[in-house]
N, C-alpha and C positions, 0 to 999 in steps of 0.2 A: 484582122480583116473583118469588116462588118458585113452583114448579110446583104446590104445594098450592092456591094461589089461582087459577091458570090452568086447572087440571084441570076445573073446573066450568063453564067458559065454553062458550057455544054454538060450533058449528063455524065459523060466519062470524066471530064475534068472536075465536076462537082464531087463525084465519088472518090477520085484520087485525093482531093483536098480534105474531105470530111471523113472518109472511110465508110460511108453508107450511101445507098442509092437515094435519089431524090424522093421517090415514093415513101421510103421509110422515114426520111426527114419530115415530110409533110404529115405522115401519121403521128410522129412524135409531137409535132407542133399542135395538132388537134388535141392530143392528150394533155399537153401542157397548158393550152388555152382553157380547157375545162377546169383543170386544177387551179389555174390562176384566178378564174372567175369565182370559184368557191373560196379561195383564200382572201380575195379582195372584197367579197360580198359583205364581210364584217367591217370593212373600212380599212384605212391604212394609207401609208405614203405611196405615191406613184413610183414605179421602178425606173431606174435610169436607163435600162436597156429594154428593148422590145423582146418578145418571146423568141423570135428567130435568132437574135443576137445572143440571148441566154443559152440557147441550145448549141449554137455554133461555138461559143466560148467553151462550153462543156465538152464538145467533141474535140476541139483543139487541145484541150487539157488532157483528155484521155488518149488521144492519138499521138501527140508530140511530147508527152511527159514534161510539159511546161510548168513552171511554178505559178502559184496564184498571183504573185507580184507581176510576173511577165504577162499573164492573161489580163490582169487588171489594167496594166499600162496599155495594152493593145486595144482595149475597149473603153478606155477612159474612165475607169472606176477604181476604187481603192482595193487593196489586197483582201481586206476582210469582206468587202462586198462581192468580190470574185469568188471567195471561198463559199459564202452563203448561197450565192446563185448556183454554183456548180453542185453543191450539196443538195439543194432543193430540186434541181433538174434530175440528178441521179436518183434520189429518193422517190420522186414522183413517177419516174418511168419504171423503176423496179416494182413499185406497188401495183402498177397496171398489169392486168392479166396478159396482155399481148406481148409484154417484154419481160415477164417473170420467168425464171428458170424452175424446173421441177424440183421438188424437195428430195431429200435423201431417201425417205420411205418410198416415194413414188418410183425412184430409180431402182430400188431393190425389188419392188413388185413386178417390174417389167420383165418380159421374156428375153430381152436382148442381153447379150453378154458384152461387157465392156472390158477392153484390154487397155490398161493404163500403164504407162511407163513414166515414173517420176524421176527427175534428175535434180539432184541437189547442186545448185551452181553457186552457192554462197561461198564467199572467200573466207578461208580460215587460216590464221597464221601458223607457220610451221614451228613446232616446239623444238627449240634448240637449247642445249645446256648453257647455263650462265657462265660467262667467262669471269674469272676473278684472278687477281694477282697471285694469290696463294697457290692456285692449282696449276697455272701455266708455267711459272718460273721454276719451281723445283723440278718439274719434269724436264725442262730444258737443261737445268744444271746437272741432273742425273745423267742425261744423255751426254753432256760434255765430259763429265767425270768418267763415265764408262769408256768414252773414246780415248781419254787421256790414259786410263789404266791399260787399255789394250795397246796403246802406242809405246808403253815402256816405262811408265812411272813406277817407282819402287813402292813397296807397301808402306814404308815409313812416311814418304811424301804424301801418299794417298790418305793415310790416317790424319795427317795434319790438315789437308784440304777439306776432308769430310767433316772434321770437328769444327773448322772455321765456318763452314756453311751450315752446320747443324742439321745434316741430312742422315746421319748414320743411325 
């Protein structure tokens, strides 16, 4: 969905769609425009998307976990162009002081205490013993032979069966 369609949404609908308030979106646009002017001052090819569409595509990518191919198809550009655009938007906003996070040293210096709970939600396979023909069949045979012995086989017959099965 391009910015021309999103522009007319109410503020609450805009926030629900993009995940940010309209004022934040406009601030991001200003930052991206300045960076775009610096980038294009040296010359270069014109972008296929306007700055608003670039930011909107990046927000959709981050919010909806869409693939670059899907984003590219929605905005009429190639997968690689979608990747480069999203990467440029992310890098540009991260470098700007208004949207940067404090570093680790700065967090350690502060007086606030942080209580963090980390949950490892990765899937890991359950380790199970490998089944092989040699381990399962003799166990079954032994169980059968024990059962036959208890039910009244004589020791002579038992010796013959055991030797035939080579379990003794």
